[in-house]
KEKE-3310 file (N, C-alpha, C; in steps of 0.2 Angstrom, whole numbers, plus 5000, padded with zeros to 4 digits):
npx = (4977:4967:4962:4971:4974:4961:4962:4972:4967:4956:4963:4969:4957:4951:4961:4961:4948:4949:4958:4951:4942:4951:4961:4950:4949:4962:4966:4955:4959:4973:4967:4961:4971:4980:4970:4971:4983:4995:5003:5011:5022:5033:5044:5051:5052:5061:5078:5089:5100:5099:5096:5084:5077:5077:5069:5056:5055:5052:5039:5031:5031:5025:5014:5008:5003:5002:5007:5019:5024:5019:5025:5039:5038:5034:5045:5055:5049:5049:5063:5068:5061:5069:5071:5082:5092:5094:5085:5073:5074:5073:5059:5053:5055:5049:5035:5031:5033:5030:5016:4999:4989:4997:5004:4990:4986:4996:4995:4982:4984:4996:4999:5003:5016:5023:5019:5024:5038:5039:5037:5046:5059:5058:5061:5072:5080:5080:5089:5100:5101:5103:5116:5123:5123:5129:5141:5144:5137:5141:5143:5145:5136:5125:5123:5121:5111:5101:5102:5097:5085:5079:5076:5063:5057:5045:5037:5028:5011:5012:5003:4996:5004:5007:4996:4987:4975:4973:4965:4966:4961:4954:4952:4959:4949:4937:4943:4941:4928:4921:4913:4921:4932:4926:4925:4937:4944:4936:4940:4955:4955:4948:4957:4970:4965:4964:4978:4984:4977:4981:4994:4989:4981:4989:4998:4990:4988:5001:5003:4993:4995:5008:5006:4996:5003:5017:5027:5028:5041:5050:5051:5055:5070:5074:5075:5084:5079:5082:5094:5095:5103:5110:5099:5094:5104:5105:5091:5087:5095:5090:5077:5075:5079:5069:5059:5063:5062:5049:5039:5030:5023:5022:5008:5002:5013:5010:5002:5010:5022:5016:5014:5027:5033:5026:5030:5043:5054:5065:5061:5067:5069:5056:5054:5064:5060:5047:5051:5057:5050:5053:5062:5058:5058:5052:5051:5065:5068:5060:5068:5079:5075:5073:5084:5095:5107:5118:5117:5104:5109:5118:5109:5101:5111:5112:5100:5097:5108:5104:5091:5093:5103:5095:5084:5092:5096:5083:5078:5087:5085:5072:5071:5080:5071:5061:5051:5049:5037:5033:5024:5021:5008:5002:4987:4980:4976:4962:4949:4937:4924:4915:4903:4907:4917:4925:4919:4906:4914:4919:4908:4902:4913:4912:4902:4905:4915:4907:4899:4910:4913:4902:4903:4912:4911:4901:4908:4917:4925:4930:4935:4947:4953:4957:4968:4978:4989:4995:5008:5014:5009:5020:5029:5040:5046:5059:5055)
npy = (4917:4917:4929:4938:4938:4944:4956:4961:4961:4970:4981:4984:4985:4996:5007:5006:5011:5023:5030:5030:5038:5047:5040:5037:5050:5054:5045:5049:5062:5059:5052:5061:5069:5061:5059:5070:5073:5068:5051:5049:5057:5056:5050:5056:5069:5067:5067:5068:5072:5084:5099:5104:5094:5084:5091:5091:5079:5075:5082:5076:5063:5065:5067:5057:5038:5031:5019:5008:4995:5000:5012:5007:4999:5007:5017:5008:5006:5019:5021:5012:5018:5029:5038:5046:5037:5040:5051:5044:5037:5047:5050:5039:5039:5051:5048:5040:5045:5060:5059:5065:5058:5051:5062:5068:5056:5054:5066:5064:5054:5055:5068:5084:5088:5077:5076:5088:5085:5074:5080:5088:5081:5072:5078:5083:5070:5065:5074:5070:5058:5060:5066:5057:5047:5054:5054:5040:5031:5024:5023:5009:5003:5009:5003:4990:4990:4994:4984:4972:4977:4978:4965:4963:4957:4952:4962:4968:4975:4979:4982:4992:5003:5004:5009:5023:5034:5047:5064:5074:5086:5102:5113:5112:5111:5107:5095:5087:5087:5083:5069:5057:5063:5061:5045:5041:5046:5038:5026:5027:5029:5016:5007:5011:5008:4993:4991:4993:4987:4975:4979:4991:4982:4973:4981:4988:4975:4971:4981:4983:4971:4973:4983:4980:4969:4969:4976:4992:4995:4987:4993:5005:5002:4996:5007:5015:5023:5030:5036:5050:5058:5048:5040:5048:5047:5035:5031:5036:5026:5013:5014:5012:4998:4990:4993:4986:4973:4971:4971:4979:4992:5010:5018:5009:5008:5017:5016:5008:5015:5025:5017:5012:5026:5028:5020:5023:5026:5037:5053:5057:5043:5039:5046:5040:5028:5028:5033:5022:5013:5009:5000:4988:4970:4963:4972:4973:4963:4965:4973:4965:4959:4967:4975:4968:4958:4964:4978:4980:4977:4989:4999:4997:5000:5013:5020:5017:5025:5038:5039:5037:5048:5058:5058:5060:5074:5080:5076:5084:5097:5100:5098:5108:5119:5116:5108:5095:5084:5083:5075:5058:5053:5047:5042:5028:5021:5019:5006:5005:5008:5025:5036:5050:5064:5058:5045:5052:5058:5047:5041:5050:5051:5037:5036:5045:5035:5027:5032:5032:5020:5014:5020:5015:5002:5003:5007:4999:4995:4984:4975:4982:4981:4969:4968:4973:4967:4962:4962:4977:4984:4982:4978:4970:4975:4986:5002)
npz = (5178:5168:5172:5171:5157:5152:5159:5151:5139:5140:5143:5131:5122:5129:5125:5112:5109:5115:5105:5093:5086:5082:5073:5063:5059:5056:5045:5036:5033:5027:5016:5008:5005:4997:4987:4980:4976:4963:4960:4949:4944:4953:4952:4941:4947:4958:4955:4960:4974:4979:4991:4988:4981:4991:5000:4992:4990:5004:5006:4996:5003:5015:5010:5007:5010:5025:5028:5032:5026:5012:5009:5010:4998:4988:4987:4982:4969:4964:4964:4955:4944:4941:4951:4962:4974:4987:4989:4987:4999:5008:5005:5009:5023:5026:5023:5033:5045:5045:5043:5044:5052:5061:5069:5074:5082:5091:5098:5105:5111:5119:5120:5115:5115:5110:5097:5092:5094:5085:5073:5074:5075:5064:5051:5055:5056:5044:5038:5045:5039:5025:5027:5031:5021:5010:5014:5016:5007:4991:4974:4971:4981:4978:4965:4967:4975:4964:4954:4962:4965:4952:4949:4955:4966:4977:4990:5003:5002:4988:4977:4983:4984:4972:4967:4958:4961:4961:4958:4944:4938:4939:4954:4971:4979:4970:4965:4978:4980:4970:4961:4956:4964:4977:4977:4976:4988:4997:4993:4996:5009:5014:5010:5017:5029:5029:5026:5038:5048:5055:5060:5070:5077:5082:5089:5099:5106:5111:5119:5127:5134:5140:5147:5156:5162:5165:5179:5185:5191:5184:5171:5175:5179:5168:5159:5166:5174:5187:5185:5178:5168:5163:5157:5148:5139:5134:5132:5117:5111:5115:5111:5097:5097:5105:5096:5085:5087:5092:5080:5076:5067:5058:5063:5072:5082:5091:5102:5111:5112:5121:5133:5135:5138:5150:5157:5159:5149:5142:5136:5122:5119:5117:5105:5097:5097:5090:5078:5073:5065:5052:5054:5058:5061:5050:5040:5038:5033:5021:5015:5012:5002:4992:4990:4993:5004:5009:5006:5013:5027:5026:5026:5038:5048:5045:5046:5060:5066:5062:5067:5080:5083:5079:5090:5101:5100:5099:5112:5121:5116:5117:5131:5135:5132:5140:5137:5138:5145:5162:5169:5167:5161:5151:5140:5146:5156:5160:5161:5157:5146:5145:5143:5136:5130:5121:5118:5111:5101:5094:5090:5081:5071:5067:5060:5049:5043:5040:5030:5021:5018:5013:5001:4995:4994:4984:4974:4967:4976:4983:4973:4969:4981:4983:4975:4983:4986:4977:4963:4958:4942:4929:4937:4936:4924:4920:4922)
capx = (4980:4961:4960:4976:4972:4956:4965:4976:4962:4951:4967:4970:4950:4950:4966:4957:4941:4952:4960:4948:4941:4959:4962:4947:4950:4969:4965:4952:4964:4977:4964:4959:4977:4981:4966:4972:4991:4997:5011:5013:5027:5035:5050:5055:5053:5066:5082:5095:5100:5100:5093:5077:5074:5075:5063:5051:5053:5048:5032:5027:5030:5020:5005:5006:5000:5007:5007:5027:5025:5017:5030:5045:5036:5034:5051:5057:5047:5051:5070:5068:5058:5074:5072:5088:5091:5094:5078:5068:5073:5070:5053:5051:5054:5043:5029:5029:5036:5029:5010:4994:4987:5003:5004:4984:4986:5000:4992:4976:4986:5000:5001:5005:5024:5026:5018:5028:5044:5039:5037:5054:5064:5056:5066:5082:5082:5081:5094:5106:5101:5106:5122:5128:5123:5134:5148:5147:5134:5146:5141:5145:5131:5119:5123:5120:5103:5098:5101:5093:5078:5076:5072:5056:5053:5038:5036:5020:5007:5014:4997:4994:5010:5007:4988:4986:4968:4972:4961:4971:4956:4951:4955:4959:4941:4935:4944:4938:4920:4918:4910:4928:4935:4924:4926:4946:4944:4933:4945:4961:4952:4947:4964:4973:4964:4966:4984:4986:4973:4985:4998:4985:4979:4995:5001:4986:4987:5006:5003:4989:4999:5014:5002:4994:5008:5024:5027:5032:5048:5054:5053:5060:5076:5075:5076:5088:5075:5085:5100:5093:5107:5111:5093:5094:5109:5103:5084:5088:5098:5087:5070:5073:5080:5063:5055:5065:5059:5041:5038:5024:5027:5018:5004:5002:5018:5010:5001:5017:5025:5013:5017:5036:5034:5023:5035:5049:5058:5066:5057:5071:5070:5050:5054:5068:5055:5042:5056:5060:5045:5056:5069:5056:5061:5048:5053:5071:5067:5058:5075:5084:5072:5073:5091:5101:5108:5123:5112:5099:5112:5121:5102:5100:5114:5113:5094:5098:5111:5100:5085:5095:5104:5090:5081:5096:5095:5077:5079:5091:5083:5066:5074:5082:5066:5056:5045:5048:5031:5034:5021:5021:5001:4999:4980:4981:4974:4954:4948:4930:4921:4911:4900:4911:4918:4929:4913:4904:4919:4919:4900:4902:4918:4910:4896:4910:4918:4901:4898:4916:4913:4897:4904:4919:4908:4896:4911:4921:4930:4932:4938:4952:4956:4960:4974:4983:4995:4997:5014:5012:5010:5026:5034:5045:5051:5061:5052)
capy = (4916:4919:4936:4943:4938:4948:4962:4964:4962:4976:4988:4985:4988:5003:5009:5006:5015:5031:5033:5027:5044:5050:5035:5039:5058:5054:5042:5054:5067:5057:5049:5067:5072:5056:5059:5075:5073:5062:5048:5047:5060:5057:5048:5062:5074:5067:5066:5070:5072:5091:5101:5105:5088:5081:5094:5089:5071:5075:5084:5069:5058:5068:5068:5048:5034:5031:5013:5007:4993:5003:5017:5005:4997:5013:5020:5004:5008:5026:5020:5008:5022:5034:5043:5046:5033:5045:5054:5039:5033:5052:5050:5034:5042:5055:5046:5035:5049:5066:5060:5069:5053:5050:5068:5067:5050:5056:5073:5063:5049:5056:5075:5089:5089:5071:5078:5093:5083:5070:5084:5093:5077:5070:5082:5083:5063:5064:5079:5066:5051:5062:5068:5049:5044:5058:5050:5032:5028:5024:5021:5002:5001:5010:4999:4983:4990:4993:4977:4968:4980:4976:4957:4964:4952:4955:4962:4967:4981:4981:4984:4998:5007:5006:5012:5031:5034:5054:5066:5080:5091:5108:5117:5107:5109:5104:5088:5084:5088:5079:5062:5055:5063:5058:5039:5041:5048:5033:5019:5027:5027:5010:5003:5011:5004:4986:4989:4993:4986:4971:4983:4993:4977:4970:4986:4988:4971:4971:4988:4981:4966:4976:4990:4975:4962:4971:4980:4997:4994:4984:4998:5010:4999:4994:5012:5018:5031:5032:5039:5053:5059:5041:5038:5054:5045:5029:5031:5035:5019:5007:5014:5008:4991:4989:4994:4981:4966:4972:4970:4984:4998:5013:5022:5005:5008:5022:5013:5005:5021:5026:5012:5014:5032:5028:5015:5027:5027:5045:5057:5054:5037:5037:5048:5036:5021:5031:5034:5016:5009:5006:4995:4983:4965:4961:4977:4973:4955:4966:4977:4961:4956:4973:4977:4963:4957:4969:4984:4979:4978:4996:5003:4995:5004:5021:5021:5017:5030:5044:5037:5038:5055:5065:5058:5062:5081:5082:5076:5089:5103:5100:5099:5115:5123:5115:5105:5088:5084:5082:5070:5052:5050:5045:5040:5022:5017:5018:4999:5003:5014:5028:5041:5056:5067:5053:5041:5056:5059:5041:5039:5055:5048:5031:5038:5047:5030:5022:5034:5031:5012:5012:5022:5011:4995:5004:5009:4995:4995:4977:4971:4985:4979:4961:4969:4977:4963:4960:4965:4983:4983:4983:4978:4965:4977:4992:5007)
capz = (5171:5163:5173:5167:5150:5152:5160:5144:5133:5143:5142:5124:5119:5129:5121:5104:5109:5115:5099:5087:5082:5080:5067:5058:5057:5052:5039:5030:5031:5024:5010:5005:5003:4991:4982:4976:4973:4960:4961:4943:4943:4958:4950:4937:4952:4963:4950:4963:4982:4981:4995:4984:4980:4997:5002:4989:4992:5010:5004:4993:5007:5021:5008:5005:5014:5031:5029:5032:5020:5006:5008:5007:4990:4984:4988:4979:4963:4962:4964:4948:4938:4940:4957:4965:4979:4993:4988:4988:5006:5012:5004:5014:5030:5027:5022:5039:5051:5044:5041:5048:5056:5066:5073:5077:5087:5096:5103:5108:5116:5123:5122:5110:5116:5107:5091:5091:5093:5080:5067:5073:5074:5058:5046:5057:5056:5036:5038:5047:5034:5019:5027:5031:5014:5006:5017:5016:5002:4985:4968:4971:4984:4973:4958:4970:4976:4959:4953:4966:4963:4946:4949:4955:4971:4979:4996:5006:4999:4981:4973:4987:4983:4963:4965:4959:4960:4962:4953:4942:4936:4943:4960:4975:4981:4965:4966:4982:4980:4963:4962:4955:4970:4984:4976:4978:4995:5000:4991:5000:5015:5017:5009:5021:5035:5027:5026:5044:5054:5059:5064:5074:5082:5087:5093:5105:5110:5115:5124:5132:5138:5144:5152:5162:5165:5167:5183:5184:5193:5178:5166:5177:5181:5161:5156:5169:5178:5192:5183:5174:5162:5158:5152:5141:5133:5132:5128:5109:5109:5117:5109:5091:5097:5107:5090:5080:5091:5093:5074:5075:5063:5058:5069:5077:5087:5097:5110:5114:5114:5127:5137:5137:5141:5156:5160:5161:5144:5140:5130:5118:5119:5114:5099:5093:5095:5083:5071:5071:5061:5046:5053:5063:5057:5043:5035:5037:5028:5015:5012:5009:4996:4989:4989:4995:5011:5012:5005:5019:5033:5027:5028:5045:5052:5043:5049:5066:5067:5060:5071:5087:5083:5078:5095:5106:5099:5101:5119:5124:5114:5121:5138:5137:5131:5145:5133:5139:5150:5168:5171:5163:5161:5143:5142:5144:5163:5161:5158:5155:5141:5147:5138:5136:5124:5117:5114:5107:5094:5090:5087:5074:5066:5064:5054:5043:5041:5037:5023:5016:5018:5008:4994:4993:4992:4979:4967:4964:4979:4985:4969:4970:4987:4982:4971:4987:4989:4970:4962:4953:4935:4926:4941:4934:4919:4921:4918)
cpx = (4974:4961:4965:4976:4967:4957:4968:4972:4957:4956:4968:4963:4951:4955:4963:4953:4943:4954:4956:4946:4946:4960:4957:4948:4957:4968:4962:4956:4969:4974:4963:4966:4980:4977:4967:4979:4992:5003:5015:5021:5033:5044:5055:5055:5058:5073:5089:5095:5101:5094:5085:5073:5072:5068:5056:5050:5050:5041:5028:5027:5025:5014:5003:5004:5004:5009:5015:5027:5024:5022:5037:5044:5035:5041:5055:5056:5050:5061:5071:5066:5064:5075:5079:5087:5091:5087:5072:5068:5071:5062:5049:5050:5050:5037:5026:5029:5032:5020:5005:4991:4992:5002:4996:4983:4991:4998:4987:4980:4992:5003:5004:5012:5026:5024:5022:5036:5045:5039:5044:5059:5062:5062:5073:5083:5083:5087:5100:5106:5105:5114:5127:5127:5128:5141:5149:5143:5138:5141:5139:5139:5125:5116:5119:5113:5100:5098:5098:5086:5075:5074:5067:5052:5049:5038:5029:5017:5010:5010:4996:4998:5010:5001:4989:4979:4966:4968:4966:4967:4954:4955:4955:4952:4937:4935:4942:4931:4917:4917:4916:4932:4934:4926:4933:4946:4941:4938:4952:4959:4951:4954:4969:4972:4966:4974:4988:4982:4977:4990:4996:4984:4984:4999:4996:4986:4993:5006:4997:4992:5004:5011:5000:4999:5014:5023:5031:5040:5053:5057:5057:5067:5079:5077:5080:5084:5078:5092:5098:5096:5108:5105:5092:5099:5107:5096:5084:5091:5095:5080:5071:5076:5074:5058:5056:5062:5051:5036:5031:5027:5020:5014:5002:5007:5016:5007:5006:5020:5022:5015:5023:5037:5030:5028:5042:5055:5060:5062:5060:5070:5061:5050:5058:5063:5050:5044:5057:5056:5047:5061:5065:5058:5058:5050:5060:5072:5065:5065:5078:5082:5074:5079:5097:5104:5113:5120:5108:5103:5116:5114:5100:5104:5113:5106:5093:5101:5107:5095:5088:5098:5100:5086:5085:5095:5088:5077:5082:5088:5076:5067:5076:5075:5061:5050:5044:5042:5034:5031:5020:5013:4998:4991:4980:4978:4967:4953:4939:4928:4916:4908:4902:4911:4922:4924:4909:4907:4919:4913:4901:4908:4916:4905:4899:4912:4912:4899:4904:4916:4908:4899:4909:4915:4903:4901:4917:4926:4934:4937:4946:4957:4959:4967:4980:4990:4999:5003:5011:5013:5015:5031:5040:5049:5054:5059:5056)
cpy = (4920:4927:4941:4943:4944:4954:4966:4965:4969:4982:4988:4988:4994:5008:5011:5012:5023:5033:5031:5033:5048:5047:5037:5046:5057:5051:5045:5058:5065:5055:5055:5069:5067:5056:5065:5077:5066:5059:5047:5051:5061:5054:5053:5068:5074:5063:5064:5070:5080:5092:5102:5100:5084:5085:5091:5082:5071:5078:5079:5065:5059:5068:5061:5045:5034:5023:5011:5002:4995:5009:5013:5001:5003:5017:5016:5005:5014:5025:5018:5014:5027:5038:5041:5041:5037:5049:5049:5036:5040:5052:5046:5036:5046:5052:5041:5040:5057:5067:5063:5064:5052:5055:5069:5061:5052:5061:5069:5058:5051:5063:5080:5089:5084:5073:5082:5090:5078:5074:5088:5088:5073:5072:5082:5075:5062:5069:5073:5060:5053:5064:5061:5046:5047:5056:5044:5029:5029:5021:5013:5000:5002:5006:4992:4983:4990:4988:4971:4971:4978:4969:4957:4958:4956:4955:4962:4974:4983:4985:4991:5003:5010:5011:5020:5032:5043:5057:5073:5086:5096:5110:5111:5105:5105:5096:5083:5082:5085:5072:5058:5056:5060:5049:5038:5040:5041:5025:5020:5025:5020:5005:5004:5008:4996:4986:4990:4991:4980:4974:4987:4989:4974:4975:4987:4981:4969:4976:4987:4976:4969:4981:4985:4970:4965:4977:4986:4999:4991:4990:5003:5008:4998:5001:5018:5024:5034:5036:5044:5055:5053:5038:5042:5050:5039:5027:5030:5029:5014:5009:5011:5001:4989:4988:4987:4975:4967:4970:4974:4990:5003:5015:5017:5005:5014:5021:5011:5010:5024:5022:5013:5020:5032:5024:5018:5028:5035:5047:5055:5047:5035:5039:5043:5029:5022:5031:5027:5011:5006:5002:4989:4976:4962:4966:4977:4967:4958:4970:4972:4958:4961:4975:4972:4963:4963:4975:4985:4981:4986:5000:5003:4999:5011:5024:5022:5024:5036:5044:5041:5045:5060:5065:5061:5071:5083:5081:5082:5097:5105:5100:5105:5120:5122:5113:5098:5088:5081:5075:5063:5049:5049:5040:5032:5019:5016:5010:4999:5010:5017:5033:5047:5060:5064:5048:5046:5058:5053:5039:5044:5052:5040:5032:5041:5040:5025:5024:5032:5023:5010:5015:5018:5004:4997:5006:5005:4993:4988:4973:4976:4983:4972:4962:4972:4972:4961:4965:4972:4980:4986:4982:4973:4968:4983:4997:5012)
cpz = (5167:5164:5170:5160:5148:5154:5154:5139:5132:5141:5134:5120:5121:5126:5114:5104:5110:5109:5093:5083:5078:5074:5062:5054:5053:5046:5034:5028:5025:5017:5006:5003:4997:4986:4977:4974:4971:4961:4955:4942:4947:4956:4946:4943:4957:4959:4956:4971:4984:4987:4994:4984:4986:4999:4999:4991:4999:5010:5002:4998:5013:5017:5005:5011:5020:5033:5027:5025:5013:5004:5007:5000:4986:4982:4982:4971:4960:4960:4956:4943:4938:4945:4960:4972:4986:4995:4990:4996:5010:5012:5009:5021:5031:5026:5028:5046:5051:5043:5046:5054:5062:5072:5078:5083:5093:5102:5107:5114:5121:5124:5116:5109:5110:5100:5088:5089:5086:5072:5067:5071:5066:5052:5049:5056:5048:5034:5038:5040:5028:5020:5028:5025:5010:5008:5015:5010:4995:4980:4969:4975:4981:4968:4962:4972:4970:4955:4955:4965:4958:4945:4951:4961:4975:4986:4999:5002:4992:4977:4976:4984:4976:4961:4964:4956:4960:4955:4951:4941:4941:4949:4965:4980:4977:4964:4971:4983:4974:4965:4961:4962:4977:4983:4978:4984:5000:4998:4995:5006:5017:5015:5014:5027:5033:5027:5033:5049:5058:5063:5069:5080:5086:5091:5099:5109:5115:5119:5128:5138:5143:5149:5157:5165:5169:5173:5181:5185:5187:5173:5169:5178:5172:5158:5160:5173:5185:5191:5177:5167:5158:5153:5147:5137:5130:5129:5121:5107:5109:5113:5102:5092:5100:5101:5085:5082:5092:5086:5072:5071:5062:5063:5074:5083:5093:5103:5114:5117:5120:5134:5139:5140:5149:5161:5164:5158:5144:5135:5123:5115:5115:5107:5094:5092:5090:5078:5068:5067:5054:5047:5058:5058:5050:5039:5032:5030:5022:5010:5009:5003:4990:4985:4990:5002:5014:5011:5010:5026:5033:5029:5035:5050:5051:5047:5056:5069:5067:5065:5078:5087:5083:5084:5100:5106:5101:5109:5122:5121:5117:5129:5139:5135:5135:5142:5134:5144:5156:5171:5166:5163:5155:5145:5141:5150:5163:5157:5157:5151:5145:5142:5140:5131:5119:5113:5110:5100:5090:5087:5081:5069:5064:5059:5048:5040:5038:5030:5018:5014:5011:5001:4990:4990:4986:4972:4965:4969:4981:4980:4969:4976:4987:4978:4976:4987:4982:4967:4957:4946:4932:4930:4940:4927:4922:4918:4915)
residu = (MET:ILE:HIS:ALA:ILE:GLU:HIS:ALA:LEU:ALA:MET:ALA:GLY:THR:MET:GLY:TRP:GLU:ILE:LEU:TRP:ALA:LEU:VAL:LEU:GLY:PHE:TRP:LEU:SER:ALA:VAL:ILE:GLN:ALA:VAL:VAL:SER:LYS:GLU:GLU:MET:GLY:ARG:LEU:LEU:PRO:ASP:ASP:SER:PRO:LYS:THR:ILE:ALA:LEU:ALA:CYS:GLY:LEU:GLY:ALA:ALA:SER:SER:SER:CYS:SER:TYR:ALA:ALA:VAL:ALA:LEU:ALA:ARG:SER:MET:PHE:ARG:LYS:GLY:ALA:ASN:PHE:THR:ALA:SER:MET:ALA:PHE:GLN:PHE:ALA:SER:THR:ASN:LEU:VAL:LEU:GLU:LEU:GLY:ILE:LEU:LEU:ALA:VAL:LEU:MET:GLY:TRP:GLN:PHE:THR:LEU:ALA:GLU:PHE:THR:GLY:GLY:PRO:LEU:MET:ILE:VAL:VAL:LEU:VAL:PHE:LEU:PHE:LYS:VAL:PHE:LEU:THR:PRO:LYS:ILE:VAL:ASP:ALA:ALA:ARG:ASN:GLN:ALA:ASP:LYS:GLY:LEU:GLN:GLY:ARG:MET:GLU:GLY:HIS:ALA:GLY:MET:ASP:MET:SER:VAL:HIS:GLU:GLY:THR:ILE:TRP:GLN:ARG:MET:SER:SER:SER:LYS:GLY:ARG:THR:ALA:ILE:SER:HIS:PHE:PHE:VAL:MET:ASP:TRP:ALA:SER:LEU:TRP:MET:ASP:ILE:GLY:VAL:GLY:LEU:LEU:ILE:ALA:GLY:ALA:LEU:ALA:ALA:TRP:VAL:PRO:LYS:HIS:PHE:TRP:GLN:ALA:PHE:PHE:PHE:GLN:GLY:HIS:PRO:PHE:LEU:ALA:LYS:LEU:LEU:GLY:PRO:LEU:ILE:GLY:PRO:LEU:VAL:ALA:ILE:VAL:SER:PHE:VAL:CYS:SER:VAL:GLY:ASN:VAL:PRO:LEU:ALA:ALA:VAL:LEU:TRP:ASN:GLY:GLY:ILE:SER:PHE:GLY:GLY:VAL:VAL:ALA:PHE:LEU:PHE:ALA:ASP:LEU:ILE:VAL:LEU:PRO:ILE:LEU:ASP:ILE:TYR:ARG:LYS:TYR:TYR:GLY:LEU:LYS:VAL:SER:ALA:PHE:LEU:LEU:VAL:VAL:PHE:TYR:VAL:SER:MET:ALA:ALA:ALA:ALA:LEU:VAL:VAL:GLU:PHE:ILE:PHE:GLY:ALA:LEU:HIS:LEU:VAL:PRO:GLN:GLN:ARG:ASN:ALA:ARG:LEU:VAL:GLU:GLU:ALA:ILE:ARG:TRP:ASN:TYR:THR:THR:SER:LEU:ASN:VAL:ALA:PHE:LEU:ILE:VAL:ALA:ALA:PHE:LEU:ILE:VAL:ARG:PHE:LEU:ARG:THR:GLY:GLY:PRO:GLN:MET:LEU:ARG:MET:MET:ASN:ALA:PRO:GLN:SER:GLY:GLU:HIS:GLU:ARG:ALA)
# end
């Protein structure tokens, strides 16, 4: 028993070491983008569900934090401040599925094909979502969601979602290189880590345990690997269900996605699993608080259908273009840390992280960090 636990922890540890530099790079790039893009006008910029507004919502989402909890909280805040409900949900999807750190992590751990699938399927999923909302979202549902949202019940990462430390003056380079810009980057960097370290850690532990303890033949049977066409059809339906019960969201589910891929889930199943970070059980409970039980059930059904449908389309398009990897060799199998290019990159990016953390500590960061789970200013009043 002790040996089995040690094996799982070793797998989790080496997986974490394998992706460390990619995580630091991704969070740093995300922090840079957040530091030069303001949140203050988002509600005003998303007044309807027109194609132009939805495209803008996707752009704003891709430029924001990858934390699922912060994305959900910010979408609720935008909705309360006058943003269109459909546009707010599109923003929420983009902020967890179209962010740079997710793409970098997928490329490092699973291969560029999965990064391409994520950034191809993500917009497609939002298109399906908008279509379903146009068909099934009634004014009555929107009113019910708004009435519940205006109660201001607290979820997670409310303060993080409401903070806007972005720099507005000068060119993009001037914003990034200014003293205020460097401080904002350091604050966003540390706060994103603070909001996601638990999801990343839990994701690595679950992935390590599954990789070490679950035999490959179980996964092959569970994902119908002996029936290729059936596996392609069922994979996008199974992937989100696994995500719902895994409790892991945002970039934390990438190591688990790698285990599922090595185990035999279809390409589209992996994509659907990655999409489903916004319907894990803790977030479904937050939807219940934010929008009410009936609306949260409606969101679950619409989100699930959107994720599964987009992943199924990606499965067949990538298959037709011969872009589905033929080998299931996501980087999970090493159980020892060696001096190689990964170690060199980790050392280099840990130095970068150290500089950002020092600046964070010297510029009032800890006090701001304590506000991350506090309600946003004015949250209990309709803006």
